[in-house]
N, C-alpha and C positions, 0 to 999 in steps of 0.2 A: 934697531928696533922697528918692526913694521908699523905703517900708519894705522891709526885706530879706525875701525869701521863703525859708522854710526848704526845704532839699532834700527831694525826694520820697523817701519810704521805700517799700520793696516792700510790696505788699499780700499778706497771708498768710491762710490758712484760708478762702478763698472756695470751695474745692472740698471735697466730703465726703471724709474720710479713708478711709471704708469702701471707696470705689471704688478707692483705691490699695492697699488691704490684701488684697483678694480678687480672684480671677480673674473675668474678664468673664462666662464661662458661669455661674459660681456666682451672681454678682450678678443676672443676667437671670433665671435659674431661680427665685431667691428672690422677685424682684419679680413675676414672672408668677404664681406660686402665691399670693402675697399678694393680688394683684388678684382672682384667681378665688375665693379663699376669702372675700373681702369681698362678692362677688356671689352666693355660694351660696344665699342666701335666695330669689333669683329663679330660677324653673324654667327660664328661657331664657338663663341666663348661659353664656358660652362657657367651654370648658376651655382648658388651657394645656399644651403639650407642646413640648419643645425637643430637637432632634436636633443633635448635634455631630459633624462629620466632620473628619477630618484630625488632625494633631498640634497640641496646644495650644501656643501661643507667648506669651511674655511681651511685653506692649506697654508703651511708655513711659506713665507715669501720665496725662499730659495727653491722649494719644490714647485711652487706655482710658476716661477720664472722658467725653470727647466721644462716643465710640461708645455708652457706656452711656446717656447722656442722650438721644441720638437714638433708640436702640432702645426706651427706656422710652416715649418719646412715640409711637413707631410701634405699640407694643403697647397703650398706653392709648387711643389714638384710636378704634379700632373698638368698644371696650367701652362 
């Protein structure tokens, strides 16, 4: 008889809690300023500015986290 396999438990804490606790604009603004301040020693480093249009809406945490990760990658790539 094969050994019994324990039931799968849900995986937790794979996503950063910060992303779920803050709004997406605040997260992106903080990340953009963090990147530009880290590059300030270079005279050719880019600046960061974010313009928000429309009414802010609350997103489900999983969607907000995915948008945050995609946006961070898009902002980091050109730097």
